[in-house]
N, C-alpha and C positions, 0 to 999 in steps of 0.2 A: 159310169162303168160299174160293174158289179165285182165285189170281193167274195170270198168263199162263204158259203152257208154250211152249217153242220150237216153231215150226212147221217141220217138216222137209219141204223141197221136193225133188222129184226133179230132178236135172240141175243141176250146179253152174253151168254156163254160164248157164242160165236164171235162177238165183238171182242171179248176179252182175249180169247186165244189168238185172234188175228192181230190184236194190238201188241200182245207180248211178243209174238213172232216178229213183228215189224220194228218195235221201238225199244223193247226192254232188255232183252237178253242177247248180248253179243259178246264176243271175245274181249277179255279184260284189256284195256288199252295200256300201252307201255308207259305213257305219261298222262297223269291226271292232274289238271289244274283245279285247285279248290275254289270255292266261292270267294271272290275278292282276291284277285291274283297277285296282290302285293303283300299277302301274308308271309311271314317268315317261317311258317310251319313247313317241315319237310316230311311229315308223316303221310302215309297213304290215306287220303280222304276223298270224299266225293260220292255222288249217288252211285257211280258205277264201280267203286272200289270196295266191294263187299266180301271178297274172298282173297285175302292177302296171301294165304298159303298156296293158292293156285296160280299166283302171278307175282311178278316182281315190280308191279306198278308203283310208281313213286310220284307224289305231287311235287311240283316245283313252282317257284315264283316266276313272274314275267321277266324280272331282271336277270334271273339265272337260266332262262329258257334256252339261250344260245349254247349253254353248256349243260344240257340236261343230264339227269342222273345216269350214272353208269349202268343202271339196271335197264335202261331203255334199249330195246333192240333196234339196231339201225338197218335201214334198207341197204342192199348191196350196191345200189347205184348212186346214193348220195348220203348226206349226213342227217337226214330226217328220221325221226323215230317212225316205226312202221305203223303205229296207231297213237292217236291223241284224243282225249276227251276233256273239254273244259266244262266245269260244273256251273253252267249258267242256269238260273232259276227259270221256271216256266209257268205261264198262264196264257191262255189264248187271247185273241183280240176281241172275243165276246166271252169274257170270263164267267159271266152269270148266265150264259146261254141265251142272251137277248140279241138276236141277229137282226137288229133294225138297221136303218140306213147308216147311222153313225158308226156302228160296229162293223158293218160290211166294209167300211172304208178305213178301218183303224189299224191295218197291218203295219204301216210305217211307225205309227205311234207305239204300238205294242212292242215292236222289235227294239226300238230305242229304249223303252222302259226296261226291258229285260236286261239289256247290256248295262244300263245305268245301275240297276240293282246288283248286278254281278260286280261291277267296279266298286260299289259301296260295301260289298260283302254281306248283302242282305238276301233273305228269302222273300218270296212274294206269295200272297194269297189271292184268290179270285176277287175278293172285295177290294183289296188294295190295288190290284190291277185296274179294276173298274174305276176307282177313284182317280187313279193316275191318268187314265185315258180321258176321263171327263175334263180334268184340269188342263191337260195338254191340248185337247181339241179346242177348248175355250180360249186358251192363250193363242193358238194358231189363228183362230177366227178373228180375235181382236187385233192381231198383227198382220192381217191381210193375206194369209196363206190360203191357197185353194185346197180342195178336197184331196187331191193327189199331189205328193211332193216327190222330187227326185233326191238323189243322194246328196247333192250340193246343198239343197234346202234343208234336208234333215240334219246335216252337219251344222249348218248355221243355227238351227233350232237347238241342237244339243249345246252349242256354245252359249247362246244368248239366254236360254231358259235355265239350263242346268249347270252352266259353268264348266262344261267338259271340253275336251280338245279332240282332235281326230284328224284323219286324212282320207282323201279319196285315192284309191288304187286303180290305175287304168291298165296295168299289166295283169290281165286276168287269165289265169291258166290253172291247171290242176296243181302244178308245183308252187306257184305263187300263193295260192290259197292255202295249201298245206303249210307253207313257211310261216304265214301269219298265225295259223292255228298252233304250230309247234312253238311259236314265240309267246303263246299264252293269250293271243288276241282273238276273242270271238269276232266274227265278221258279219256285218249286215249286207245282204245282197238284194238288189232289185231284180225282179224276174218277170218274164212273160209266163204268168202262172199256168196258163192252159197247156204249156209244153212240159210241165213238171209231171203230169200224169198221176197225181196223188189221188188214190181211190177214195179218200175221205173228204175230198172237195165235192160240192154239189154240182151236178151237171158236168160241164167241161172245165170248171174251175175258173178262177179270176183271171181276166185278161192281164191285169197288172198286180203285182204282189211283192211283198218284202218278207224276209225271214232271216233268222240268225243261224249261221253255221258255227257249230260248237266243237267239231272234231272230225276225225276220219279213221277208217280202218283200211284194210288191204284193197277194197273194191268200192267203198262208198264214202260220201261225206255224211256226217251226222249233223242233223239240224234240230233246232227248236223252231218248228214251223207254227207260227201263231194263227195260221188260217184254219186250224182244226183243233179241237180239244184233245185229239190223239196225236198231237204234233211233237210232244216231248221226245227227243232222241230219234226223230223220224229220219230214215236213211234214203238218200238219193244216190244212185251210182254216179261216178265221176262225170261221165259224158253228159248225162241228163241234166245235172245241176249246172255245169259250165255252159252248156249250150243254151240253157234257159235264161242266163244272166243278160238282162237288157234294162237299162235305166229308163225312167219315164221321159218320154219325148213329146208329151202333150196330147197324144191320141192313142186309144186302144187299137185303132185300125192299123197303126204303123209301129206298134210296140216292138215288133221283131226287128226293126231297124234301129232301135234305141241303142246307145253306146254301152259297151261292156265296162262296168265300174263296180268296185266294191268299197264299202265304207268301214273303216276301222275307227272306233270311238275309244278314246283314252282319257285318263284323268288330266 
């Protein structure tokens, strides 16, 4: 199966404007989780928290997420903050823009690496991501994993290679995903990539894909989509993302019948 190739657009200025409109500038979130969500810092930090005078955004730790800062604006229907952004680092699955066969198939690995670096409180560079992908793929090959892995296999890899923990969530809905994010948990989702409609994917997009959900606002889920170098903070509307969630079931021909699952990785 094919994973996403970079989409080369003519005109850097056009690309920049389109990218900013898509991923960079959106309303300040009510809750901002800093890199490494076990930090004790309660100051406003994170890539999206650049204008504290214009917002009451407050960063909180994962352990305190259930009782988020009083500055968080609550929805009228429940106790969830109206917007959340978790400061997960970003690099694409082809961080050096080498979209060979290995990197076309590296969305699962890249997504796991981003969450690992978030939990460790680290940033990531393209070269570091490249090194990490190469080591992870080599380990998978030596341990008998196939090119495509599902959420259960990725959780096992996280435990055996990185010493991390985690759980599979089968109650997949807008609310359940929001609750994980409001608790400070970035969420790895498997998806039928061609139903996402990302304009930065090549052609119809990847039949099977993984990405990291890092937040939400009033209409959209905010993702770090490793399938494009323009994937940091990329937004998918609620229905598009939830409907696209399908775990790997062994064939791209039947991916739309794959089960709905989400993967939460923890320390």
